[in-house]
C-alpha positions in Angstrom: 31.6 16.4 -9.6 28.6 18.6 -9.9 29.4 22.3 -10.4 28.5 24.6 -7.5 25.6 26.9 -8.4 25.8 30.6 -7.9 23.4 31.7 -5.2 20.5 33.6 -6.6 21.2 32.5 -10.2 18.5 31.2 -12.5 16.9 27.8 -11.8 14.9 26.8 -14.9 11.7 25.1 -13.6 8.6 23.5 -15.2 5.7 25.3 -13.5 2.0 24.4 -13.7 0.5 27.9 -13.5 -3.1 26.7 -14.0 -4.9 23.8 -15.7 -3.4 23.3 -19.1 -0.8 26.1 -18.6 2.7 24.6 -18.2 5.5 27.2 -18.4 9.2 27.3 -18.0 10.5 30.0 -15.7 13.6 30.8 -13.6 13.1 30.4 -9.9 15.6 30.9 -7.1 18.1 28.2 -6.3 17.1 26.6 -3.0 19.8 26.1 -0.3 19.7 22.9 1.8 18.7 23.0 5.4 20.9 21.2 7.9 19.4 17.7 7.1 19.0 18.2 3.4 21.1 18.0 0.2 21.0 20.2 -2.8 20.8 18.2 -6.0 21.7 19.2 -9.5 18.8 17.4 -11.2 19.6 15.1 -14.1 16.6 12.9 -15.1 12.9 13.3 -14.3 10.3 10.9 -15.6 6.8 12.0 -16.4 4.2 10.2 -14.4 0.5 9.9 -15.2 -0.2 12.0 -12.2 1.9 14.8 -13.6 -0.1 14.7 -16.8 -3.4 14.6 -14.9 -2.5 17.6 -12.8 -1.6 19.4 -16.1 -4.8 18.5 -17.9 -7.3 18.5 -15.0 -5.8 20.6 -12.2 -6.5 18.0 -9.5 -6.4 14.4 -8.5 -9.2 13.6 -6.0 -8.8 15.9 -3.0 -5.4 17.2 -4.2 -6.2 20.4 -6.1 -3.7 22.8 -7.7 -4.7 26.1 -6.2 -1.4 27.9 -6.8 1.5 27.6 -9.3 3.4 24.3 -8.7 6.6 22.8 -10.0 5.9 19.4 -11.5 8.0 16.2 -11.4 8.7 13.5 -8.8 10.4 10.5 -10.6 13.9 11.9 -10.3 17.6 11.5 -9.9 20.6 13.8 -9.9 24.0 14.7 -8.5 24.5 16.1 -5.0 25.8 19.7 -5.3 25.7 20.8 -1.7 25.0 19.2 1.7 23.5 20.5 4.9 25.6 20.9 8.0 24.3 17.7 9.7 24.4 15.4 6.6 27.0 12.7 6.9 25.5 10.0 4.6 26.1 11.8 1.3 28.7 14.1 -0.2 29.0 16.5 -3.1 29.3 14.5 -6.3 27.3 11.5 -5.2 24.7 10.3 -7.7 21.4 9.7 -6.1 17.8 8.6 -6.7 15.2 10.6 -4.9 12.3 9.1 -3.0 9.8 11.9 -3.4 7.8 11.6 -0.2 9.1 12.8 3.1 7.0 11.9 6.1 6.8 13.6 9.5 8.7 10.7 11.1 6.8 11.2 14.4 3.2 9.9 14.0 2.1 6.4 14.7 2.1 5.5 11.0 5.7 6.6 10.7 6.8 4.9 13.9 5.0 1.7 12.9 6.9 1.5 9.6 4.0 2.6 7.3 5.2 6.1 6.6 3.4 6.2 3.3 0.2 6.7 5.3 1.6 9.7 7.2 -1.1 12.4 7.2 1.7 15.1 7.1 3.6 13.5 4.1 5.3 16.1 1.9 5.3 14.5 -1.5 6.9 16.2 -4.6 4.5 17.7 -7.1 1.4 17.0 -4.9 -0.4 20.2 -4.0 0.8 22.4 -2.4 4.4 20.8 -2.5 6.6 21.7 -5.4 8.2 19.0 -7.5 11.7 18.4 -8.8 11.5 19.2 -12.5 14.1 22.0 -12.4 17.8 22.5 -12.5 18.4 22.5 -8.7 16.3 21.0 -6.0 16.7 20.3 -2.2 15.5 17.1 -0.5 15.9 15.3 2.8 19.2 13.4 2.7 17.7 10.3 4.3 15.3 9.9 1.4 18.1 10.1 -1.2 19.7 6.8 -2.2 23.3 6.7 -3.5 23.5 4.9 -6.9 26.2 2.3 -7.6 28.6 3.3 -10.4 27.0 0.8 -12.8 23.4 2.1 -12.3 22.6 5.0 -14.5 20.8 8.2 -13.4 18.0 7.3 -15.8 17.6 4.0 -14.0 17.7 5.9 -10.7 14.7 8.0 -11.8 12.9 4.7 -12.7 13.1 3.6 -9.0 10.0 5.6 -8.3 7.6 3.7 -10.5 9.4 0.5 -9.9 8.8 1.0 -6.1 5.1 1.0 -6.8 5.5 -2.4 -8.4 7.6 -3.7 -5.4 4.9 -2.5 -2.9 2.0 -3.9 -4.9 3.7 -7.3 -5.3 4.6 -7.4 -1.6 1.0 -6.5 -0.7 -0.2 -9.3 -3.0 2.2 -11.9 -1.6 3.9 -12.7 -4.9 6.4 -15.5 -4.4 8.0 -18.5 -6.2 5.4 -20.2 -8.3 2.7 -17.6 -8.2 0.2 -17.4 -11.0 -0.5 -13.7 -11.6 -2.9 -11.6 -13.6 -2.0 -8.0 -14.3 -4.7 -5.7 -15.6 -3.3 -2.9 -17.7 0.0 -2.7 -19.6 0.9 0.9 -19.0 4.1 1.9 -17.2 2.8 0.8 -13.8 1.4 -2.5 -15.2 4.8 -3.1 -16.8 6.8 -2.5 -13.6 4.4 -4.9 -11.8 5.1 -7.4 -14.5 8.8 -7.2 -14.2 8.7 -7.2 -10.4 6.4 -10.2 -10.2 8.7 -12.2 -12.5 11.7 -11.1 -10.4 10.0 -12.2 -7.2 9.4 -15.7 -8.7 6.0 -15.7 -10.4 6.0 -18.7 -12.6 3.3 -17.4 -15.0 2.0 -13.9 -15.6 -0.9 -12.9 -17.9 -1.4 -9.3 -18.7 -4.4 -7.5 -20.3 -4.8 -4.2 -22.1 -6.9 -2.4 -24.7 -3.9 -1.6 -26.8 -2.0 -4.2 -28.8 1.2 -2.2 -28.9 1.4 -2.1 -25.1 0.8 -5.9 -25.0 3.7 -6.4 -27.5 6.0 -4.5 -25.1 4.8 -6.6 -22.2 5.6 -9.8 -24.1 9.1 -8.5 -24.7 9.5 -7.8 -21.0 8.5 -11.2 -19.9 4.8 -11.6 -19.9 3.9 -15.3 -20.5 0.5 -14.4 -21.9 -0.8 -11.1 -23.3 -4.6 -10.7 -23.9 -6.2 -7.8 -25.7 -9.4 -6.6 -24.2 -11.6 -6.4 -27.2 -14.9 -7.4 -25.6 -17.2 -5.8 -23.0 -18.3 -9.3 -21.9 -16.5 -9.7 -18.6 -17.2 -13.4 -18.2 -15.8 -14.0 -21.7 -12.6 -12.2 -20.8 -12.4 -14.2 -17.6 -12.6 -17.4 -19.6 -9.8 -16.3 -21.8 -7.6 -15.4 -18.8 -8.2 -18.8 -17.2 -7.5 -20.6 -20.5 -4.2 -18.8 -21.0 -3.0 -19.6 -17.5 -4.4 -23.1 -17.5 -6.0 -22.2 -14.1 -7.3 -19.3 -12.1 -4.7 -16.7 -11.0 -4.1 -16.7 -7.2 -3.1 -13.0 -7.5 -4.5 -10.2 -9.5 -2.9 -6.7 -9.7 -5.2 -4.2 -11.1 -3.4 -1.2 -12.6 -6.1 0.7 -14.7 -8.7 1.8 -12.1 -11.4 1.2 -14.8 -14.5 -0.4 -13.1 -14.9 -3.2 -15.8 -11.3 -4.1 -15.3 -11.7 -4.3 -11.5 -14.8 -6.4 -11.9 -12.8 -8.7 -14.2 -10.1 -9.0 -11.6 -12.6 -10.1 -8.9 -14.2 -12.7 -11.1 -10.9 -14.0 -12.4 -9.1 -14.4 -9.1 -9.1 -17.9 -7.6 -11.1 -18.4 -4.4 -8.9 -17.5 -1.4 -6.7 -15.4 -3.7 -5.8 -11.7 -3.5 -6.7 -8.7 -5.6 -4.6 -5.6 -5.2 -5.9 -2.3 -6.4 -3.2 -0.1 -7.9 -4.9 2.0 -10.5 -7.0 5.0 -9.4 -10.4 5.4 -11.1 -13.7 7.0 -10.1 -14.1 7.6 -6.3 -17.2 5.3 -6.3 -17.8 2.3 -8.4 -20.1 -0.8 -8.6 -18.3 -4.0 -7.7 -19.3 -7.7 -7.2 -18.3 -7.5 -3.6 -20.5 -10.5 -2.6 -18.8 -12.7 -5.1 -15.4 -11.7 -3.6 -16.7 -12.2 0.0 -18.2 -15.6 -0.4 -15.0 -16.8 -2.2 -12.7 -15.1 0.3 -11.0 -13.1 -2.3 -9.0 -10.4 -0.4 -9.2 -6.9 -1.9 -6.2 -4.8 -0.9 -5.3 -1.3 -1.8 -1.9 0.4 -2.0 -0.8 4.0 -1.5 2.4 4.7 -3.3 5.1 2.6 -1.5 6.9 2.2 1.8 10.4 1.0 2.4 10.6 -0.1 -1.2 13.4 2.0 -2.7 16.2 -0.1 -1.4 14.6 -3.3 -2.8 13.9 -1.6 -6.2 17.5 -0.4 -6.3 18.9 -3.9 -5.5 16.7 -5.4 -8.2 18.2 -3.1 -10.8 21.7 -3.2 -9.5 21.7 -7.0 -9.4 20.3 -7.3 -12.9 17.1 -9.0 -11.7 15.2 -6.3 -13.5 16.3 -4.3 -16.6 14.1 -1.2 -16.5 15.9 0.6 -19.3 13.5 -0.6 -22.1 10.7 1.3 -20.4 12.3 4.6 -21.4 11.1 5.4 -24.9 11.6 9.2 -25.3 14.1 11.7 -24.1 13.7 15.5 -23.9 15.6 18.5 -22.6 14.1 20.6 -19.8 13.5 23.4 -22.3 11.3 20.9 -24.2 9.1 20.0 -21.3 5.8 21.0 -22.9 6.5 18.7 -25.9 7.5 16.0 -23.5 4.2 16.3 -21.6 2.3 16.2 -24.9 4.1 13.1 -25.9 3.3 11.4 -22.6 -0.3 12.4 -22.8 -0.9 11.2 -26.4 1.4 8.2 -26.3 2.9 9.4 -29.6 5.5 7.1 -31.0 4.6 4.3 -28.6 5.6 6.4 -25.6 5.9 4.4 -22.3 8.2 6.4 -20.1 9.1 9.9 -21.2 12.3 11.2 -19.6 13.3 14.8 -19.2 17.0 15.7 -18.8 17.4 18.8 -16.6 21.2 19.3 -17.0 21.4 19.6 -20.8 
């Protein structure tokens, strides 16, 4: 059972005060509204977006104009419930889906709540995140974890849901031949998801050999190091590794040359899904894609994917635990962010433990 916090007591929080200025400060402990639960936070993974806000102060149109608590890949233990909450109780272990939509707009009613213009998403300006001791969240966006699923795995449901959404958008199914560009954390969850969904062969590319080595251990059939600027040469190597052209490409870097490679590599009539975010405007061989009917699809976070991600982990279809390479206490958040930024020690997913 989670201990009941004392109202008004300290709530150690990792706050981005300005670009490059991450501090730990006590904030007030929030109390749940009637449809919320209060959560004693346990595990919060560091996402690339958290690092980007810390180092650049913005991502596209989302600008940090005021102090903001970071963190959105999270899990914890329910420590209080709102008066109208019936789905959860104190002591339940939960994973937190960080985005809460309005539930009323056409996107929400149509089942695509990730596109809701009034989405409140953790650690996206001006919304505070969950990297703190106690945090409140909408109960219907908290998912109770089975006893055999750890809280660390619960925190990994957030990046894993990106992989689930991307593979759904791509149409990955039994026998799919898949190219994944980028072997960072998001590329790796796409790899594991594609294999779990039945992809018969997956080739993954990256600049760093150590990441490719991890990808091979996680099930990649072929791992190709990008050591050339010749896009067509790289495309030939991809086709040679697969024995044919991939019907699906999932691009996870956002780098223009990688997206170009994805277009040229994908089989005519295939699908390219853009996951990685790069420059707002880039030069692409669109005519090549058009005349070969290569569909280019984007994704924005995920929608209705947490239950699937949880089932994948709970059933053993995916073992996400190897993604976690580093553990830090909340008081060590700055060191944790530095490790995530530099990739020191082969860092893939850095996990901060808030209750130690």
